[in-house]
TORFIDO-30276 format. One record per residue (C-alpha): residue number from 1; residue in one letter; chain; x, y, z. Coordinates in nm, 4 decimals. Layout:
<sites>
<site NUM 'A' 'A' <X Y Z>>;
...
</sites>
This chain:
<sites>
<site 1 'M' 'A' <-0.1867 -9.5456 10.2985>>;
<site 2 'K' 'A' <-0.1711 -9.1897 10.4322>>;
<site 3 'W' 'A' <0.0928 -8.9296 10.3618>>;
<site 4 'D' 'A' <0.2945 -8.8661 10.6785>>;
<site 5 'W' 'A' <0.4364 -8.5155 10.7026>>;
<site 6 'G' 'A' <0.6125 -8.6205 11.0203>>;
<site 7 'A' 'A' <0.8206 -8.8664 10.8188>>;
<site 8 'V' 'A' <0.9099 -8.5861 10.5769>>;
<site 9 'R' 'A' <1.0179 -8.3665 10.8677>>;
<site 10 'D' 'A' <1.2298 -8.6451 11.0153>>;
<site 11 'F' 'A' <1.3890 -8.7198 10.6774>>;
<site 12 'M' 'A' <1.4824 -8.3619 10.5849>>;
<site 13 'P' 'A' <1.8136 -8.3453 10.7812>>;
<site 14 'H' 'A' <1.9233 -8.6612 10.5986>>;
<site 15 'F' 'A' <1.7979 -8.5165 10.2707>>;
<site 16 'W' 'A' <2.0124 -8.2033 10.3025>>;
<site 17 'D' 'A' <2.3187 -8.4178 10.3701>>;
<site 18 'G' 'A' <2.2436 -8.6287 10.0632>>;
<site 19 'L' 'A' <2.1731 -8.3230 9.8477>>;
<site 20 'L' 'A' <2.5104 -8.1728 9.9401>>;
<site 21 'V' 'A' <2.6897 -8.4932 9.8401>>;
<site 22 'T' 'A' <2.4912 -8.5128 9.5156>>;
<site 23 'L' 'A' <2.5778 -8.1545 9.4204>>;
<site 24 'Q' 'A' <2.9434 -8.2095 9.5068>>;
<site 25 'A' 'A' <2.9578 -8.5196 9.2881>>;
<site 26 'L' 'A' <2.7769 -8.3382 9.0063>>;
<site 27 'A' 'A' <2.9938 -8.0245 9.0149>>;
<site 28 'L' 'A' <3.3289 -8.2022 9.0448>>;
<site 29 'G' 'A' <3.2317 -8.4765 8.8013>>;
<site 30 'S' 'A' <3.1261 -8.2143 8.5468>>;
<site 31 'L' 'A' <3.4547 -8.0276 8.5800>>;
<site 32 'I' 'A' <3.6539 -8.3476 8.5306>>;
<site 33 'S' 'A' <3.4458 -8.4602 8.2329>>;
<site 34 'F' 'A' <3.4645 -8.1205 8.0595>>;
<site 35 'A' 'A' <3.8390 -8.0776 8.1134>>;
<site 36 'L' 'A' <3.9361 -8.4365 8.0377>>;
<site 37 'G' 'A' <3.7014 -8.4521 7.7385>>;
<site 38 'L' 'A' <3.8764 -8.1507 7.5876>>;
<site 39 'V' 'A' <4.2136 -8.3166 7.6453>>;
<site 40 'W' 'A' <4.0936 -8.6341 7.4699>>;
<site 41 'A' 'A' <3.9586 -8.4284 7.1774>>;
<site 42 'L' 'A' <4.2858 -8.2400 7.1315>>;
<site 43 'L' 'A' <4.4942 -8.5566 7.1568>>;
<site 44 'M' 'A' <4.2771 -8.7205 6.8902>>;
<site 45 'R' 'A' <4.3750 -8.4388 6.6517>>;
<site 46 'T' 'A' <4.7493 -8.4886 6.6903>>;
<site 47 'P' 'A' <4.9325 -8.6032 6.3760>>;
<site 48 'S' 'A' <5.0918 -8.9032 6.5486>>;
<site 49 'R' 'A' <4.8912 -9.2231 6.5291>>;
<site 50 'W' 'A' <5.0879 -9.3495 6.8305>>;
<site 51 'V' 'A' <4.8941 -9.0925 7.0314>>;
<site 52 'R' 'A' <4.5588 -9.1203 6.8547>>;
<site 53 'W' 'A' <4.5298 -9.4986 6.8686>>;
<site 54 'P' 'A' <4.5861 -9.5440 7.2452>>;
<site 55 'V' 'A' <4.3580 -9.2503 7.3242>>;
<site 56 'G' 'A' <4.0914 -9.3868 7.0918>>;
<site 57 'A' 'A' <4.1184 -9.7355 7.2447>>;
<site 58 'V' 'A' <4.0966 -9.6087 7.6030>>;
<site 59 'T' 'A' <3.8025 -9.3755 7.5420>>;
<site 60 'E' 'A' <3.6150 -9.6396 7.3419>>;
<site 61 'F' 'A' <3.6650 -9.8951 7.6198>>;
<site 62 'V' 'A' <3.5420 -9.6522 7.8865>>;
<site 63 'R' 'A' <3.2428 -9.5476 7.6776>>;
<site 64 'D' 'A' <3.1420 -9.9074 7.6014>>;
<site 65 'T' 'A' <3.1478 -10.0327 7.9613>>;
<site 66 'P' 'A' <2.8758 -9.9487 8.2170>>;
<site 67 'L' 'A' <2.9448 -9.6809 8.4726>>;
<site 68 'L' 'A' <2.8394 -9.9183 8.7506>>;
<site 69 'V' 'A' <3.1066 -10.1706 8.6496>>;
<site 70 'Q' 'A' <3.3671 -9.8931 8.6468>>;
<site 71 'L' 'A' <3.2592 -9.7846 8.9957>>;
<site 72 'F' 'A' <3.2972 -10.1378 9.1302>>;
<site 73 'F' 'A' <3.6361 -10.1770 8.9639>>;
<site 74 'L' 'A' <3.7765 -9.8498 9.0948>>;
<site 75 'F' 'A' <3.6404 -9.8968 9.4464>>;
<site 76 'Y' 'A' <3.6926 -10.2689 9.5041>>;
<site 77 'V' 'A' <3.9740 -10.3747 9.2688>>;
<site 78 'L' 'A' <4.2202 -10.0839 9.2786>>;
<site 79 'P' 'A' <4.2725 -10.1164 9.6568>>;
<site 80 'E' 'A' <4.4117 -10.4655 9.5913>>;
<site 81 'W' 'A' <4.6845 -10.2914 9.3863>>;
<site 82 'G' 'A' <4.7564 -10.0407 9.6627>>;
<site 83 'L' 'A' <4.5432 -9.7543 9.5248>>;
<site 84 'T' 'A' <4.2861 -9.6574 9.7841>>;
<site 85 'F' 'A' <4.0605 -9.3511 9.7724>>;
<site 86 'S' 'A' <3.7491 -9.2447 9.9585>>;
<site 87 'A' 'A' <3.4147 -9.3557 9.8215>>;
<site 88 'L' 'A' <3.3168 -9.0026 9.7173>>;
<site 89 'T' 'A' <3.6517 -8.9371 9.5481>>;
<site 90 'T' 'A' <3.6213 -9.2651 9.3595>>;
<site 91 'G' 'A' <3.2660 -9.1870 9.2544>>;
<site 92 'V' 'A' <3.3491 -8.8359 9.1352>>;
<site 93 'F' 'A' <3.6454 -8.9598 8.9329>>;
<site 94 'A' 'A' <3.4434 -9.2456 8.7814>>;
<site 95 'I' 'A' <3.1624 -9.0134 8.6723>>;
<site 96 'G' 'A' <3.4077 -8.7596 8.5320>>;
<site 97 'L' 'A' <3.6098 -9.0210 8.3459>>;
<site 98 'H' 'A' <3.3032 -9.1962 8.2067>>;
<site 99 'Y' 'A' <3.1371 -8.8818 8.0763>>;
<site 100 'S' 'A' <3.4635 -8.7368 7.9435>>;
<site 101 'T' 'A' <3.4443 -8.9940 7.6645>>;
<site 102 'Y' 'A' <3.1101 -8.8440 7.5615>>;
<site 103 'T' 'A' <3.2109 -8.4804 7.5971>>;
<site 104 'M' 'A' <3.5151 -8.5637 7.3825>>;
<site 105 'Q' 'A' <3.2812 -8.6324 7.0904>>;
<site 106 'V' 'A' <3.0937 -8.3094 7.1607>>;
<site 107 'Y' 'A' <3.4164 -8.1089 7.1495>>;
<site 108 'R' 'A' <3.5236 -8.2906 6.8335>>;
<site 109 'A' 'A' <3.1996 -8.1932 6.6599>>;
<site 110 'G' 'A' <3.2361 -7.8335 6.7771>>;
<site 111 'I' 'A' <3.5939 -7.8072 6.6507>>;
<site 112 'E' 'A' <3.5005 -7.9538 6.3146>>;
<site 113 'A' 'A' <3.2134 -7.7066 6.2871>>;
<site 114 'V' 'A' <3.4506 -7.4086 6.2951>>;
<site 115 'P' 'A' <3.4656 -7.2749 5.9357>>;
<site 116 'A' 'A' <3.7806 -7.3580 5.7432>>;
<site 117 'G' 'A' <3.8277 -6.9879 5.6782>>;
<site 118 'Q' 'A' <3.9074 -6.9369 6.0456>>;
<site 119 'W' 'A' <4.1992 -7.1791 6.0215>>;
<site 120 'E' 'A' <4.3157 -7.0128 5.7008>>;
<site 121 'A' 'A' <4.2943 -6.6653 5.8554>>;
<site 122 'A' 'A' <4.5017 -6.7769 6.1548>>;
<site 123 'T' 'A' <4.7608 -6.9240 5.9190>>;
<site 124 'A' 'A' <4.7666 -6.6052 5.7104>>;
<site 125 'L' 'A' <4.8289 -6.4014 6.0244>>;
<site 126 'N' 'A' <5.1136 -6.6368 6.1130>>;
<site 127 'L' 'A' <4.9650 -6.7085 6.4553>>;
<site 128 'P' 'A' <5.1451 -6.9722 6.6635>>;
<site 129 'R' 'A' <4.9620 -7.3041 6.6900>>;
<site 130 'R' 'A' <4.8789 -7.2555 7.0568>>;
<site 131 'R' 'A' <4.7474 -6.9062 6.9917>>;
<site 132 'T' 'A' <4.5359 -7.0361 6.7052>>;
<site 133 'W' 'A' <4.3707 -7.2875 6.9351>>;
<site 134 'T' 'A' <4.3205 -7.0653 7.2384>>;
<site 135 'A' 'A' <4.2192 -6.7416 7.0642>>;
<site 136 'V' 'A' <4.0465 -6.8555 6.7455>>;
<site 137 'I' 'A' <3.9295 -7.2169 6.7388>>;
<site 138 'L' 'A' <3.8324 -7.3149 7.0934>>;
<site 139 'P' 'A' <3.6263 -7.0023 7.1770>>;
<site 140 'Q' 'A' <3.4115 -7.0615 6.8680>>;
<site 141 'A' 'A' <3.3904 -7.4377 6.9213>>;
<site 142 'I' 'A' <3.2904 -7.4153 7.2875>>;
<site 143 'R' 'A' <3.0117 -7.1666 7.2136>>;
<site 144 'R' 'A' <2.8653 -7.4214 6.9739>>;
<site 145 'V' 'A' <2.8734 -7.7159 7.2152>>;
<site 146 'V' 'A' <2.7392 -7.5610 7.5384>>;
<site 147 'P' 'A' <2.3832 -7.6989 7.4842>>;
<site 148 'A' 'A' <2.5162 -8.0515 7.4279>>;
<site 149 'L' 'A' <2.7428 -8.0290 7.7319>>;
<site 150 'G' 'A' <2.4434 -7.9152 7.9349>>;
<site 151 'N' 'A' <2.2573 -8.2324 7.8422>>;
<site 152 'Y' 'A' <2.5412 -8.4383 7.9876>>;
<site 153 'V' 'A' <2.5262 -8.2405 8.3122>>;
<site 154 'I' 'A' <2.1649 -8.3530 8.3497>>;
<site 155 'S' 'A' <2.2652 -8.7100 8.2647>>;
<site 156 'M' 'A' <2.5393 -8.7023 8.5289>>;
<site 157 'L' 'A' <2.2887 -8.5803 8.7851>>;
<site 158 'K' 'A' <2.0598 -8.8725 8.7090>>;
<site 159 'D' 'A' <2.3515 -9.1156 8.7389>>;
<site 160 'T' 'A' <2.4629 -8.9961 9.0835>>;
<site 161 'P' 'A' <2.2366 -9.2556 9.2564>>;
<site 162 'L' 'A' <2.4753 -9.5206 9.1235>>;
<site 163 'L' 'A' <2.7269 -9.3963 9.3805>>;
<site 164 'M' 'A' <2.5118 -9.5643 9.6429>>;
<site 165 'A' 'A' <2.6593 -9.8934 9.5185>>;
<site 166 'I' 'A' <2.9989 -9.7933 9.6631>>;
<site 167 'T' 'A' <2.8557 -9.6675 9.9945>>;
<site 168 'V' 'A' <2.8257 -9.2977 9.9023>>;
<site 169 'L' 'A' <2.5177 -9.1610 10.0780>>;
<site 170 'E' 'A' <2.3857 -8.9203 9.8172>>;
<site 171 'M' 'A' <2.0129 -8.8415 9.8021>>;
<site 172 'L' 'A' <1.8917 -9.1892 9.7101>>;
<site 173 'G' 'A' <2.1338 -9.3503 9.9533>>;
<site 174 'Q' 'A' <2.0026 -9.1349 10.2367>>;
<site 175 'A' 'A' <1.6415 -9.2104 10.1392>>;
<site 176 'R' 'A' <1.7091 -9.5840 10.1245>>;
<site 177 'L' 'A' <1.8833 -9.5852 10.4621>>;
<site 178 'F' 'A' <1.6060 -9.3798 10.6236>>;
<site 179 'S' 'A' <1.3369 -9.6036 10.4733>>;
<site 180 'Q' 'A' <1.5009 -9.9205 10.6005>>;
<site 181 'Q' 'A' <1.5394 -9.7781 10.9497>>;
<site 182 'H' 'A' <1.1867 -9.6372 10.9805>>;
<site 183 'F' 'A' <0.9922 -9.8603 10.7358>>;
<site 184 'Q' 'A' <0.8592 -9.5544 10.5545>>;
<site 185 'F' 'A' <0.9385 -9.5526 10.1849>>;
<site 186 'T' 'A' <0.6827 -9.3277 10.0170>>;
<site 187 'E' 'A' <0.7766 -8.9974 10.1766>>;
<site 188 'P' 'A' <1.1596 -9.0023 10.1398>>;
<site 189 'L' 'A' <1.1480 -9.1408 9.7861>>;
<site 190 'T' 'A' <0.8913 -8.8783 9.6843>>;
<site 191 'V' 'A' <1.1050 -8.6013 9.8331>>;
<site 192 'I' 'A' <1.4150 -8.7021 9.6389>>;
<site 193 'G' 'A' <1.2116 -8.7482 9.3206>>;
<site 194 'V' 'A' <1.0909 -8.3895 9.3453>>;
<site 195 'A' 'A' <1.4444 -8.2771 9.4318>>;
<site 196 'F' 'A' <1.5890 -8.4369 9.1189>>;
<site 197 'I' 'A' <1.3293 -8.2592 8.9054>>;
<site 198 'L' 'A' <1.4008 -7.9214 9.0670>>;
<site 199 'V' 'A' <1.7800 -7.9549 9.0483>>;
<site 200 'S' 'A' <1.7599 -8.0649 8.6846>>;
<site 201 'Y' 'A' <1.5364 -7.7711 8.5994>>;
<site 202 'L' 'A' <1.7616 -7.5198 8.7773>>;
<site 203 'A' 'A' <2.0680 -7.6647 8.6050>>;
<site 204 'S' 'A' <1.8985 -7.6312 8.2655>>;
<site 205 'L' 'A' <1.8124 -7.2660 8.3409>>;
<site 206 'L' 'A' <2.1720 -7.1885 8.4348>>;
<site 207 'L' 'A' <2.3013 -7.3542 8.1203>>;
<site 208 'R' 'A' <2.0571 -7.1613 7.9026>>;
<site 209 'A' 'A' <2.1719 -6.8376 8.0643>>;
<site 210 'L' 'A' <2.5340 -6.9339 7.9989>>;
<site 211 'E' 'A' <2.4474 -7.0168 7.6379>>;
<site 212 'R' 'A' <2.2847 -6.6770 7.5852>>;
<site 213 'R' 'A' <2.5832 -6.5020 7.7411>>;
<site 214 'L' 'A' <2.8280 -6.6853 7.5151>>;
<site 215 'V' 'A' <2.6213 -6.6003 7.2092>>;
<site 216 'R' 'A' <2.6386 -6.2301 7.2978>>;
</sites>
């Protein structure tokens, strides 16, 4: 078997389309998971058990079921109840929701790592509860959890090929479609393998830079 650069050249327009979809799913899914994970973490710290128990049950259920099953449910079952979204929208929401249950635990650990003296100082200064969270607790907690959140960004990137199951043509979907049409599998699959490595590495560099900036 010989390497065919012509196949690589023919595949590249499809690759760029798939890369754009992959990056869109990664960026939007990350934003949803980070924001929703913080909401879950804050709700789990409310005094009312009538809030904590439902939130705990929902997040545990989402975390304990496979992402692929959730994708199928959202894409194929919800339309039967009148809720229809595009494949990409469904995939982005599924990734964000799934990983929010993991980022919730990261935020929880970060909040608990804030020294008790910080809470006591905020109380002594008679700061309102919202001000205590936004100005004292969360800035310190988030600085501590950036490396862990970065690991989940890489995990989300590696899970984007699952979107192919609901007809989203991300990188692997484009490679699979091209391979089936032209009966050339080695070149497109190698290209996307290298692309995943490069995107993961660049994402890790950006997260390290953000971590250093937050430390300063």
